[in-house]
C-alpha positions in Angstrom: -0.1 -0.1 0.0 1.6 3.3 -1.2 -0.1 6.2 0.5 0.5 9.8 0.3 -1.3 12.7 2.5 -0.9 16.4 1.7 -2.3 19.3 3.3 -4.0 21.6 0.9 -6.7 24.5 0.7 -7.9 23.9 4.1 -8.1 20.4 3.9 -6.1 17.2 3.7 -5.9 14.8 0.3 -5.0 11.1 0.6 -3.9 9.3 -2.8 -3.3 5.7 -2.5 -2.3 2.8 -4.7 -3.5 -0.3 -3.2 -2.5 -3.7 -4.9 -3.1 -6.0 -1.7 -5.5 -8.6 -1.7 -8.6 -8.7 0.6 -7.0 -11.1 3.1 -3.7 -8.9 3.5 -6.2 -5.8 3.9 -8.4 -7.3 6.4 -5.7 -7.3 9.0 -5.1 -3.7 8.4 -8.6 -2.3 9.4 -8.3 -1.9 13.2 -12.1 -1.1 13.5 -13.4 -4.0 11.7 -15.9 -4.9 14.3 -17.7 -1.3 13.6 -18.2 -2.5 10.0 -18.5 -6.6 10.5 -22.2 -7.0 9.9 -22.1 -4.5 6.8 -19.1 -6.3 5.5 -20.7 -9.7 5.4 -23.8 -8.5 3.6 -21.2 -7.5 0.6 -21.0 -10.6 -2.0 -18.8 -9.4 -4.5 -15.1 -9.9 -4.0 -14.0 -6.7 -5.7 -16.6 -4.6 -3.7 -15.3 -6.2 -0.3 -11.9 -4.9 -1.1 -13.2 -1.7 -1.8 -15.0 -1.4 1.2 -12.3 -2.2 3.5 -9.9 -0.3 1.8 -11.7 2.9 1.8 -12.0 2.6 5.8 -8.5 1.7 6.3 -7.3 4.9 4.4 -10.2 6.9 6.1 -8.4 6.0 9.3 -5.1 7.1 7.9 -6.5 10.3 6.6 -8.2 11.3 10.2 -5.3 9.9 12.1 -7.8 8.1 14.3 -10.4 5.2 13.9 -13.7 6.7 12.2 -16.9 5.2 11.3 -18.2 5.9 7.6 -21.9 6.1 6.8 -23.9 7.4 3.9 -26.8 10.3 3.7 -29.9 10.3 1.6 -27.8 11.6 -1.5 -25.4 8.9 -0.8 -22.5 11.0 0.3 -20.3 9.6 2.8 -20.1 11.2 6.1 -18.3 10.5 9.6 -20.6 9.4 12.6 -17.9 10.2 15.2 -16.1 13.0 13.5 -17.4 16.5 12.5 -15.1 16.8 9.3 -16.8 16.5 5.8 -15.3 14.0 3.6 -15.4 12.8 -0.1 -14.1 9.5 -1.5 -13.4 8.0 -5.0 -11.5 4.8 -6.6 -10.7 3.7 -9.9 -8.8 0.3 -10.2 -6.3 0.2 -7.6 -6.0 4.1 -7.0 -8.1 5.6 -4.1 -8.5 9.3 -3.4 -10.1 10.6 -0.2 -10.3 14.4 1.1 -11.4 15.9 4.1 -12.5 19.5 5.4 -13.6 21.3 8.5 -15.0 24.3 6.2 -17.2 22.9 3.7 -18.3 19.7 1.7 -15.4 18.9 -0.5 -15.5 16.7 -3.7 -12.7 14.5 -5.1 -12.5 12.1 -8.1 -9.6 9.8 -9.2 -9.6 8.0 -12.4 -7.2 5.2 -13.8 -6.0 6.5 -17.2 -7.8 4.4 -19.8 -8.1 6.8 -22.8 -11.5 5.8 -23.5 -13.2 8.9 -22.6 -13.4 10.3 -26.2 -16.4 7.6 -27.0 -18.7 9.1 -24.5 -17.6 12.6 -24.7 -20.9 14.0 -26.2 -22.6 12.5 -23.3 -20.8 14.9 -20.8 -19.7 17.6 -22.6 -21.4 20.7 -24.1 -20.4 22.1 -27.7 -18.5 24.7 -26.3 -16.4 22.6 -24.0 -15.7 20.2 -26.7 -14.5 23.2 -28.9 -11.9 24.5 -26.2 -10.8 21.2 -25.4 -9.9 20.3 -28.9 -6.3 20.2 -29.4 -2.9 18.2 -29.1 -4.1 17.0 -25.6 -7.7 16.3 -26.5 -7.7 13.0 -24.6 -6.0 14.4 -21.5 -8.4 17.6 -21.4 -11.5 15.2 -21.5 -10.2 13.0 -18.9 -9.8 16.2 -16.7 -13.2 17.5 -17.7 -14.8 14.1 -16.8 -13.1 14.1 -13.2 -14.2 17.6 -12.7 -17.7 17.0 -13.5 -17.8 14.0 -11.1 -15.9 16.2 -8.6 -19.0 18.7 -8.6 -21.4 15.9 -8.5 -20.1 14.8 -5.1 -20.0 18.4 -3.7 -23.7 19.0 -5.2 -25.3 15.6 -5.1 -28.0 14.4 -7.1 -29.2 18.0 -8.4 -26.3 17.6 -10.7 -27.5 14.0 -12.2 -27.1 15.6 -15.6 -23.3 16.4 -16.3 -24.6 19.0 -18.7 -25.8 21.1 -15.9 -22.1 21.6 -15.1 -20.4 24.1 -17.4 -16.4 24.1 -17.3 -14.4 27.4 -18.2 -11.9 26.8 -20.6 -8.5 25.3 -19.5 -5.5 24.0 -20.7 -4.4 20.2 -19.7 -1.1 19.7 -17.9 0.2 17.9 -15.3 -1.3 20.0 -12.7 -3.4 23.0 -12.9 -6.8 24.8 -11.8 -10.3 25.4 -13.3 -13.5 26.7 -12.5 -17.0 25.3 -13.1 -20.5 26.7 -12.7 -23.4 24.6 -11.9 -26.1 26.3 -14.0 -29.3 25.7 -12.1 -28.2 28.1 -9.4 -25.1 29.6 -11.1 -22.9 28.5 -8.2 -19.1 28.6 -9.0 -16.4 25.9 -8.0 -12.7 26.2 -8.0 -11.1 23.0 -8.7 -7.5 21.6 -8.9 -6.3 18.9 -10.8 -3.3 16.5 -11.3 -2.7 14.0 -14.0 0.2 11.6 -14.8 0.4 8.4 -17.0 -1.3 6.6 -14.3 -4.4 8.5 -13.0 -6.3 11.9 -13.4 -7.4 13.5 -10.2 -9.6 16.4 -9.3 -10.8 17.7 -6.1 -12.7 21.1 -4.9 -12.8 22.3 -1.6 
């Protein structure tokens, strides 16, 4: 398990690559008893590993044993800690963020370069125009994660990604961009990182 925790923008961010097996992970969750009943209701092995991994990493991020539950919007929250959180995973990659000040959002996506096939489902014509260029795939991957990130902040009101409008940006290894949630014109500042292994976008 390769874990990195950083403090940024009034919050903390954890990124981890987790290749361990479920059996190896089970011994790392100190408060497994808090989740035992819920764990044994899960049938799929992949889902069981994700379930355990997220809870191990959240304990690391919070520097204490915490309990994760979910609200009616399926947003994760902590029952024994007042910090607000967001969680994402893709393949063996996991990203978590916490903040005391506002609901954060985070998304991480393993690089697959398949995003162009579904681009019209989540990008407007204006977004497709400013993304067109030498780094089209990279830009689209950042745009997808950015909209996922806003969805995690706004909740089910952003069920249609066309309700989220991104301002023009240039894809690079890291950078900033802004997004507007059109129904109420709320603006969000986002930050991204991208390398050959993953794309990550977060907003606090």
